[in-house]
C-alpha positions in Angstrom: -21.2 -33.7 30.8 -18.2 -33.5 32.9 -18.5 -36.3 35.4 -17.0 -34.2 38.2 -19.2 -31.1 37.8 -21.8 -31.0 40.5 -25.4 -30.6 39.2 -27.3 -27.6 40.6 -31.0 -27.6 41.3 -31.4 -31.4 41.5 -35.1 -32.6 41.5 -35.4 -35.8 43.5 -37.1 -38.7 41.7 -38.7 -40.7 44.5 -39.9 -43.5 42.3 -36.4 -44.2 40.9 -34.9 -44.2 44.4 -37.5 -46.7 45.5 -36.8 -48.8 42.5 -33.1 -49.0 43.4 -33.9 -49.9 47.0 -35.8 -52.9 45.7 -33.4 -53.9 43.0 -31.5 -56.5 45.1 -34.8 -58.2 45.9 -35.9 -58.3 42.3 -38.4 -55.4 42.8 -40.6 -57.6 45.0 -42.9 -55.9 47.4 -42.7 -52.6 45.6 -45.7 -50.3 45.2 -47.0 -51.2 41.8 -48.1 -47.7 41.1 -44.7 -46.2 41.8 -42.5 -49.1 40.6 -44.4 -51.4 38.4 -44.9 -49.0 35.5 -41.4 -47.7 35.8 -39.9 -51.2 35.9 -42.0 -52.3 32.9 -41.0 -49.2 31.0 -37.3 -49.8 31.7 -37.6 -53.5 30.8 -39.3 -52.7 27.5 -36.9 -49.9 26.5 -35.3 -51.4 23.3 -32.3 -49.1 23.6 -31.4 -50.6 27.0 -28.7 -53.2 26.8 -29.4 -56.9 27.3 -26.0 -58.2 28.3 -24.0 -55.2 29.6 -24.0 -54.4 33.3 -26.0 -51.4 34.5 -28.1 -50.6 37.5 -31.8 -51.4 37.7 -32.4 -47.7 37.0 -30.7 -44.3 37.3 -27.2 -43.0 36.5 -23.9 -44.9 36.6 -20.4 -43.9 35.7 -16.9 -45.0 36.7 -16.1 -48.7 37.5 -14.8 -48.7 41.1 -12.7 -51.3 42.9 -13.4 -54.4 40.7 -12.1 -57.4 42.6 -12.2 -61.2 42.5 -12.8 -62.4 46.0 -13.8 -65.7 47.5 -14.8 -67.1 44.2 -16.9 -64.1 43.1 -16.3 -61.1 41.0 -17.4 -57.8 42.6 -18.0 -54.7 40.6 -18.6 -51.3 42.3 -19.5 -48.3 40.4 -20.3 -44.6 40.6 -24.1 -44.4 41.1 -26.8 -41.7 41.7 -29.8 -43.1 43.6 -31.8 -39.9 42.8 -32.1 -40.3 39.1 -30.6 -40.7 35.6 -28.1 -37.8 35.8 -24.7 -37.2 37.4 -24.7 -36.2 41.1 -24.9 -37.5 44.7 -22.3 -40.1 44.1 -22.7 -43.5 45.9 -21.0 -46.8 45.2 -23.3 -49.2 43.5 -22.5 -52.9 43.8 -23.0 -56.0 41.7 -21.7 -59.6 42.0 -20.9 -62.3 39.4 -19.4 -65.7 39.1 -18.1 -65.2 35.6 -17.9 -61.4 34.9 -20.9 -61.8 32.5 -24.0 -62.6 34.6 -24.6 -60.1 37.3 -26.8 -59.7 40.4 -27.5 -56.4 42.0 -26.5 -56.0 45.7 -27.3 -53.1 48.1 -25.4 -49.9 47.7 -21.9 -50.3 49.2 -20.9 -46.7 50.1 -23.0 -43.6 50.7 -22.0 -40.1 51.7 -21.8 -39.6 55.5 -23.4 -36.4 56.8 -20.6 -34.3 58.3 -17.9 -36.7 57.2 -15.1 -36.2 54.7 -17.3 -37.7 52.0 -20.5 -35.7 52.9 -20.9 -34.5 49.3 -19.9 -37.6 47.4 -18.1 -40.9 47.5 -15.9 -40.7 44.3 -13.9 -43.3 42.5 -11.4 -45.6 44.2 -9.9 -49.1 44.3 -10.2 -52.3 46.3 -7.2 -54.0 48.0 -6.8 -56.8 50.5 -5.1 -56.0 53.8 -4.9 -58.6 56.6 -7.4 -60.9 54.9 -10.1 -58.2 54.5 -11.1 -56.3 51.4 -10.4 -52.6 51.9 -11.7 -49.7 49.7 -9.6 -46.6 49.2 -11.8 -43.9 47.6 -12.0 -40.1 47.2 -14.4 -38.3 49.6 -15.7 -34.9 48.6 -16.9 -32.1 50.9 -17.7 -28.5 50.4 -14.8 -26.2 51.6 -13.5 -22.7 51.4 -11.8 -21.8 48.1 -8.4 -21.7 49.9 -8.8 -25.3 51.1 -10.5 -26.7 48.0 -9.0 -29.0 45.4 -11.9 -28.4 43.0 -11.9 -24.6 43.0 -14.0 -24.0 39.9 -17.2 -25.4 41.3 -19.9 -23.6 43.2 -19.4 -24.2 46.1 -15.7 -25.3 45.9 -15.0 -28.8 47.1 -12.2 -30.5 48.9 -11.1 -34.0 47.9 -9.5 -36.4 50.5 -8.7 -40.1 50.3 -10.8 -42.2 52.5 -11.0 -45.9 53.6 -13.7 -48.4 54.2 -13.2 -52.0 55.4 -15.5 -55.0 54.7 -16.7 -57.0 57.6 -18.2 -59.8 55.6 -17.0 -61.9 52.6 -20.0 -60.9 50.6 -18.7 -57.3 50.7 -22.0 -55.9 51.7 -21.1 -54.5 55.2 -18.6 -51.7 55.4 -17.0 -49.7 58.2 -15.5 -46.4 57.3 -12.6 -44.8 59.0 -13.8 -41.5 60.4 -10.9 -39.5 59.1 -9.2 -39.5 55.7 -6.0 -41.5 55.4 -4.7 -38.8 53.1 -6.2 -35.4 53.7 -4.3 -33.0 51.5 -2.1 -32.8 48.4 1.7 -32.5 48.8 2.7 -29.1 50.2 3.8 -26.6 47.6 1.9 -28.1 44.7 -1.0 -26.1 43.3 -3.2 -29.0 42.1 -6.3 -28.9 39.9 -7.6 -32.1 41.3 -6.7 -34.8 43.9 -8.7 -38.0 43.4 -9.1 -41.7 42.4 -6.6 -43.5 44.6 -5.2 -46.8 43.2 -2.9 -48.8 45.5 -0.8 -51.9 44.8 1.6 -54.0 47.0 5.2 -54.4 46.0 7.6 -56.0 48.5 7.0 -54.6 52.0 5.5 -51.4 50.7 2.1 -50.3 49.4 2.3 -47.8 46.6 -0.6 -45.6 45.4 -1.3 -43.4 42.5 -3.5 -40.3 42.7 -5.0 -38.5 39.7 -4.1 -34.9 39.7 -3.0 -31.9 37.7 -0.5 -29.1 38.2 -1.8 -25.6 37.6 -0.3 -24.1 34.5 1.5 -27.3 33.6 -1.1 -30.0 32.9 -2.2 -33.5 34.1 -0.1 -35.5 36.5 -0.1 -38.7 38.5 1.2 -38.5 42.1 3.0 -41.4 43.7 2.8 -42.3 47.4 3.9 -45.2 49.6 2.8 -46.7 52.9 3.4 -49.7 55.1 -0.3 -50.1 56.2 -2.5 -48.3 53.7 -3.2 -45.6 56.2 0.0 -43.5 56.8 1.1 -42.2 53.3 4.3 -40.6 52.3 4.5 -38.6 49.1 7.3 -39.7 46.8 7.2 -37.8 43.5 5.3 -37.4 40.2 5.0 -40.8 38.6 3.9 -39.2 35.3 3.2 -35.7 34.0 1.8 -34.1 30.8 4.4 -33.0 28.3 5.4 -29.3 28.5 3.5 -27.1 26.1 0.8 -29.7 25.5 -1.7 -28.9 28.4 -5.3 -28.6 27.2 -6.5 -26.1 29.9 -8.1 -22.7 29.9 -7.0 -21.5 33.4 -5.0 -22.5 36.5 -8.0 -24.2 38.1 -9.5 -25.9 35.0 -10.5 -29.5 35.9 -9.6 -30.6 32.4 -5.9 -30.8 33.2 -6.5 -33.6 35.7 -5.3 -37.1 34.7 -8.2 -39.0 36.3 -8.5 -42.7 37.3 -4.8 -43.6 37.0 -4.0 -47.3 37.0 -0.4 -48.6 37.1 0.5 -52.3 36.8 3.1 -54.8 35.5 2.2 -56.5 32.3 4.3 -58.9 30.1 7.6 -57.7 31.5 6.9 -54.0 31.3 4.7 -51.5 33.2 1.6 -49.8 32.0 0.0 -46.6 33.1 -3.7 -45.9 32.2 -5.3 -42.6 32.9 -8.4 -40.6 31.6 -8.5 -37.0 30.6 -10.3 -34.6 28.3 -12.9 -37.2 27.4 -10.4 -40.0 26.4 -8.6 -42.8 28.2 -4.9 -43.1 27.4 -2.2 -45.6 28.0 1.6 -45.6 28.3 3.9 -48.6 28.5 7.6 -48.6 29.5 10.0 -49.6 32.2 10.0 -48.9 35.9 13.2 -48.1 37.8 12.6 -50.5 40.8 15.0 -48.6 43.0 13.8 -45.1 42.4 10.3 -46.0 41.4 10.6 -43.8 38.4 8.5 -44.7 35.3 10.1 -44.3 31.9 7.3 -44.4 29.2 8.3 -45.7 25.8 4.9 -46.2 23.9 1.6 -44.4 24.2 -1.8 -44.5 22.7 -5.6 -44.4 23.3 -7.4 -47.3 25.1 -10.5 -46.5 23.1 -11.4 -44.0 20.4 -15.1 -43.7 21.3 -17.6 -43.4 24.3 -15.3 -45.1 26.8 -13.8 -43.4 29.9 -12.5 -43.9 33.5 -11.0 -47.3 32.8 -10.3 -49.6 35.7 -8.5 -53.0 35.8 -8.4 -56.1 38.0 -6.9 -59.6 38.0 -9.3 -62.4 37.2 -9.3 -65.9 38.8 -6.4 -66.9 36.5 -4.3 -63.8 37.0 -5.2 -62.2 33.7 -5.4 -58.4 33.6 -9.0 -57.4 32.9 -10.1 -53.9 31.7 -13.4 -52.2 32.4 -14.7 -48.8 31.4 -17.6 -46.5 31.7 -19.6 -46.4 28.4 -21.1 -42.9 28.3 -24.3 -41.6 26.8 -24.0 -39.5 23.7 -27.7 -38.4 23.5 -29.0 -35.2 25.1 -29.4 -35.2 28.9 -33.1 -34.6 28.6 -33.5 -37.8 26.8 -31.7 -40.1 29.2 -33.3 -38.4 32.2 -36.7 -39.1 30.7 -35.6 -42.7 29.9 -34.8 -43.3 33.6 -31.3 -44.8 33.0 -28.0 -43.6 31.7 -24.7 -45.3 30.8 -23.4 -48.8 31.3 -20.3 -50.8 32.1 -18.2 -52.0 29.2 -17.7 -55.7 28.5 -14.6 -57.2 30.1 -11.5 -57.1 28.0 -8.3 -59.0 28.6 -5.1 -56.9 28.3 -1.6 -57.9 27.0 1.4 -56.2 25.4 2.9 -56.9 22.1 6.6 -57.6 21.8 7.3 -53.9 21.1 5.1 -52.6 23.9 1.8 -51.8 22.2 -1.3 -52.3 24.3 -3.5 -55.1 23.1 -6.9 -56.3 24.2 -9.4 -59.0 23.4 -12.9 -59.6 24.7 -12.8 -61.9 27.7 -13.4 -65.5 26.6 -16.2 -65.9 29.2 -18.4 -63.9 26.9 -18.6 -66.8 24.5 -21.1 -68.5 26.8 -23.6 -65.9 25.7 -23.6 -67.1 22.2 -26.9 -68.4 20.9 -27.6 -69.5 17.4 -24.7 -69.2 15.0 -26.0 -67.7 11.8 -25.1 -69.9 8.9 -22.4 -68.6 6.5 -20.9 -70.4 3.5 -17.3 -69.3 3.2 -17.7 -69.1 -0.5 -20.8 -66.9 -0.3 -19.8 -64.3 2.1 -21.3 -61.4 0.1 -24.6 -63.1 0.0 -24.4 -64.0 3.7 -23.4 -60.4 4.6 -26.3 -58.9 2.7 -28.8 -61.2 4.3 -27.4 -61.0 7.9 -29.9 -60.0 10.6 -28.9 -59.4 14.2 -32.3 -59.5 15.8 -33.2 -56.6 18.1 -29.7 -55.1 17.7 -28.2 -57.9 19.8 -25.3 -60.0 18.6 -21.6 -60.8 18.1 -19.8 -60.5 14.7 -16.3 -61.4 13.6 -15.1 -60.5 10.1 -11.7 -61.2 8.6 -10.4 -59.4 5.5 -7.1 -59.8 3.6 -5.0 -56.7 4.3 -3.4 -56.4 0.8 -6.5 -57.1 -1.3 -8.8 -54.5 -2.9 -10.2 -51.6 -0.7 -13.3 -52.5 1.2 -16.2 -50.6 2.8 -18.6 -51.7 5.5 -21.4 -50.0 7.4 -23.3 -51.3 10.4 -26.8 -50.2 11.0 -30.5 -50.9 10.5 -30.8 -53.8 8.0 -33.2 -51.8 5.9 -31.4 -50.6 2.7 -30.7 -46.9 2.6 -31.0 -46.4 6.4 -28.5 -44.0 8.0 -25.5 -46.2 9.3 -24.5 -46.3 12.9 -20.9 -47.1 12.1 -18.8 -47.1 8.9 -15.5 -48.8 8.2 -13.3 -48.2 5.2 -9.9 -49.7 4.4 -7.4 -48.8 1.6 -4.5 -51.2 1.3 -1.0 -50.3 0.3 1.9 -48.4 2.0 -0.2 -45.2 2.4 -3.5 -47.0 3.2 -5.2 -47.0 6.5 -8.5 -47.7 8.3 -11.2 -45.1 8.5 -14.0 -45.2 11.1 -16.9 -42.9 10.1 -14.6 -41.3 7.6 -11.9 -40.4 10.1 -8.5 -42.2 10.0 -7.8 -44.5 12.9 -4.6 -42.8 14.2 -1.4 -44.8 13.7 -3.2 -47.8 12.3 -0.5 -50.3 11.6 -0.9 -54.0 11.1 1.9 -56.6 10.8 -0.7 -59.2 10.3 -1.9 -60.5 6.9 -5.5 -59.9 7.8 -7.6 -57.2 9.3 -10.0 -58.7 11.9 -13.1 -56.8 13.0 -14.7 -58.2 16.2 -17.7 -56.4 17.7 -20.6 -56.9 20.0 -23.9 -55.0 19.5 -26.3 -54.5 22.4 -29.3 -52.3 22.3 -27.7 -48.9 21.7 -23.9 -49.7 21.9 -21.3 -51.3 19.6 -17.9 -52.3 21.1 -15.5 -52.9 18.3 -11.9 -54.3 18.4 -9.7 -54.1 15.3 -6.8 -56.7 15.2 -7.0 -56.7 19.1 -5.0 -53.5 19.0 -7.6 -50.7 18.4 -10.9 -50.2 20.1 -13.8 -48.0 19.4 -17.1 -47.9 21.5 -20.0 -46.3 19.7 -23.4 -45.3 21.0 -26.3 -45.3 18.6 -30.0 -44.5 19.1 -33.0 -45.3 17.0 -36.6 -44.1 17.4 -39.7 -46.1 18.2 -40.7 -48.7 20.7 -39.1 -51.7 18.9 -35.4 -52.4 18.1 -34.8 -52.9 14.4 -32.8 -55.9 13.2 -29.2 -54.8 12.5 -27.3 -55.6 9.4 -24.0 -55.2 7.7 -23.8 -53.5 4.3 -20.8 -53.5 2.1 -20.2 -50.8 -0.5 -17.1 -52.2 -2.2 -14.4 -54.8 -2.0 -16.3 -57.9 -1.0 -13.5 -60.0 -2.5 -11.4 -58.9 0.4 -13.4 -60.8 3.0 -12.4 -64.4 3.8 -14.4 -65.2 6.9 -17.6 -64.1 8.6 -18.9 -65.5 12.0 -22.1 -64.2 13.6 -24.1 -65.2 16.7 -27.2 -64.0 18.3 -26.5 -63.3 22.0 -28.6 -64.5 25.0 -29.7 -61.7 27.4 -28.3 -62.0 30.9 -31.8 -61.4 32.4 -35.4 -61.7 31.4 -36.3 -58.0 31.8 -33.2 -55.9 30.9 -32.9 -55.0 34.6 -29.6 -57.0 34.9 -30.4 -58.9 38.0 
């Protein structure tokens, strides 16, 4: 489902809205007939994650404005209080002391009747101005086709950039500016979208990227500047899709938009991240500090799987942390019936290699979730692998293989022999060798290391896999029944290649899968 397409004929789910309203209070005081059975069903759903962040119920998508503030991590996210489907965009809110254990807080932003965000509070970013946390986000409102920036919806919608300012350090009370701080795209540009503001401070100026697209040309990122976060001056295109490579069907096709742009300094270079056509992409290069012109030198995908709308923040130690929306890959009817849809990725720490390749590793804070380490004799890895059981599809695994040894094959899935795998990995060494995920080559797989390291977390219905801290793939999987099977790793060939295997059971972050 396109996250920006409005859903027609929405049926309100009163029980789910009530569940959300009670989430911050742990569902206490709720009508047991309306909430108790729903909460029990959600808590018992074996496909629902145990240590990923997601709302108590309903739909979530993009991470919004993650920020470390006054000793706490705050995550906002796109949220529909009406049910487990996209629409009626609010900003949900959760808080954590470690980016791992989360508590639900009341909804932060909701559409204002008659306001510029009357039909949705879309994605945005948090910044600190004059000692107060400020949110810049995209407001959406029905408009005439001539004034709309989303022309291919019915009705058409106009996107403007709005502001809300926190009046408390818990970031639970917000005051919106009544008018947008940026109410139209640059004159003369026929855009196919105008959303997802992302500001940063540099010297005396605030700069801001806006996700957009130019009709007939492709995706683009607009660059603005301001002294006060309110009066914005358009500068130029920070980045644009290469000529002749625009995946669009018409001049108003929303697929040409480069959504959720993030631009930041990292390890002596600059990095641009944006999402389009179902994938999140990155570019690294140099920034002309005088002209504010970005010169990309390297490019790639942030993740090759169910991962979109990436957002970054700085942690308490100044590390750049990446978050992403992990999408559903099952039919909409199934996740509507389940009462929940999608989740936030685990936090990943970003860096750049010496030649400018984006690298990432799971945030070290996740290690505190480790429970029992499954015993593995280094000299008996094949035996250990064949007997490995991750109970209830919940665990962490690290495998190391020698790159220049014999080919190897692995599959991850139900521990029962002969079961359909959820993920397969094949490696053929040599100058023409590579890594295949589910039979498809991992594009541009190159390793200057002596080993291939596979590090993954499995949680209910998702696998987040990192390969050599350079390639990422997020995979959704779904099993039938009311009980999660134990997961296992099966090898089809090449067990001599493996030289280490570490496995842990993972502790849930809540007792009831409601993440609070």
